N, C-alpha and C positions, 0 to 999 in steps of 0.2 A: 467638241469641246467638253461635253459632259463626261464622255468616256475617259478623257485624259485626267479629269479631276478625280474620278473614281479610282483609276489606276494609281495616281499619285497618293491618294489617301491610303490605299491598301499597302503600297510600298512604305509609306510613313509608319503605319501601324506595325508592319512586320519589322521595321528597323527598331522601333521603340521596344517591342516585345523582346527581340533578340538582345538588345542592349541591357534590358532589365533582368534577363535570366541570370540566376546565380550560377557560378561555375560549379561543376560537379566536384564534390568533396574528394580529395585524394587521400586524406588521413584525418584521424581525430586530432583536433588541436583545441587548446583553450587559451584564453587570455592570460598572459604571464605577468601583467602589470601588478604592482603591489596592491594589496587589498586588506581591508580591516576584517574581512569575513573569511571563514573557512572555505577554501577552494582547493580540492585535491587536484594534482596535475594529471592523475589517471584514476580510473575506477578503482575503488577499494572494496575488496570482498570481505564480507562479514559472516560470522556464524555466531550462534548463541542459543539460549533457551528462554522461552516465555512461559512462566507458570501461571495459568489462569484457573487452577483447581480451587474449588471451594470446599466448604465444610461438609457438603453432601456428596458422597462418591458418585462420579459420573456427570455431575453438573458443574458448570463453571462458577467462579466467584462473582455472582450477580449481586450488585449492591442495592438494586431497587427491585426486589422480587415481585412486587405488584405488577411488573411489566409482563410477566409470564402467565399464560393461562394453559390449563391442560384439559382437553376434552376426554373424559374417562371412557366414553363410548368408542372413540376412534384410537385412543392412545397417542394422540398428537399433542405436542406442546407448541404453543405459538408465542413468539417473542416480539414485542413491539417497543423499540427504543430502550432495550435493556442495556445497562451499563455494566461492563465486566472490567475488572482491574487485576493487575498482577505484575510481579517483578520481571525484569529482563536481566540476564547475565550472559557473559561471553565477551565478544569484541565490543558490544554495546552494553552499557550498564545503566539501568534506570527503571522506569515504570511504563507499562502500557495501560491506556485508558480507552476502551473500545465501546462504542454504542452500536448495537446490532438489532436488526429486524429480520425475522425469518421463522422457520418451523423445524421441528424434529419429531420423527417417529420414535417414540420411546421404546418400542419393542424391537426395532431393527437397528436403530442408530442412524438411519439415513436422515440427512438434514440439508437445508439450503438456507443461507443467510447472506445479508449484505449490510454494509454500514460504513461507519467512519471511525477512524482511530487516531489517537495521538500517542506517539512514543516520545517520552521525555528522557533523553539519554545522554551519556558521555562516551566519547571515543578517545583512546589514547593519543591519536594524531590530530584529531579535529577539534577537540574541546567538547563543550556541552551545548545542547540545544534540543530542539524538538523537530519531529517529522510528523506531518498531519496529512491524511488523505483517505480515500475510499478503499474498501476491500470487498472481496467476494469469498465465500466459503462454501464448501460442499462436504458433507459427511457421507462416507461409504457405509455399507452394511457392516455391523460390528462396532461402529462408532468412530472410526478414525476420520478426522476432519482435516482437509487441506485448504489453506487460505492463501490468497495472493493479495499483495498490497503494492500500490504505487503512491508513495507519499512524498510530499514536497517539504523542504526544510522551512522552518520559521525562525525568527530571531537571528542568532549568529549563523544558523545553517541555511539562511534564506536563498543561497545560490545553489544548494544541493538537492538531489533527489535520492530517494531510497526505493529500490525495487526489491521485494523479498517474497519468499514463499515460507509459510509456516506449516509444518507437518506435525500433526498430533501423534504422540506416542500411544498407540492403542486408543482406548477410551478414557484417557486420564486428564484431559484439559491441560497437559503439559506439551508445549510445542517446540520442536527444533526449528531454528531459523537459519536460512541461507539466503544471502542477498548481496546486493551491490549498492554502494554509495557512489554517485558520480555528480 
């Protein structure tokens, strides 16, 4: 009798698990019901420029300079919750407000940082809103920094995501943006 109960229980579990499996997706689809929020029917590619250059050549536009310390012995700059701001132009028009923590070797330009950013922008097809999320950045010898961001929409953009890469033009703190909104 006990054997039959165990077998029945296993068959029942297998039935429930197979009934609950989601079917394999066959294509990308989105809800097409009317909405008050911006919802693209397909991914939208974006390009643009984010100018974070500051008054000191080679350094970004840090609005709270007390967040940065420089060790003269090692030539290392350390950033802790530094806020960097600058305009965005291109397919997205608005401003970037980024808080970063990391370090930079001032002699070689090699750097690593992470943080959180908010892009308050307008798009011709989607309207205006904000994207907020984490980012990671790495600077190569010579100072070129490449950052990646995965930001979620807020406000009117709350159903959208932005995935983008920001590639610095040399050591200028001006970044070319390529990404997708979906």
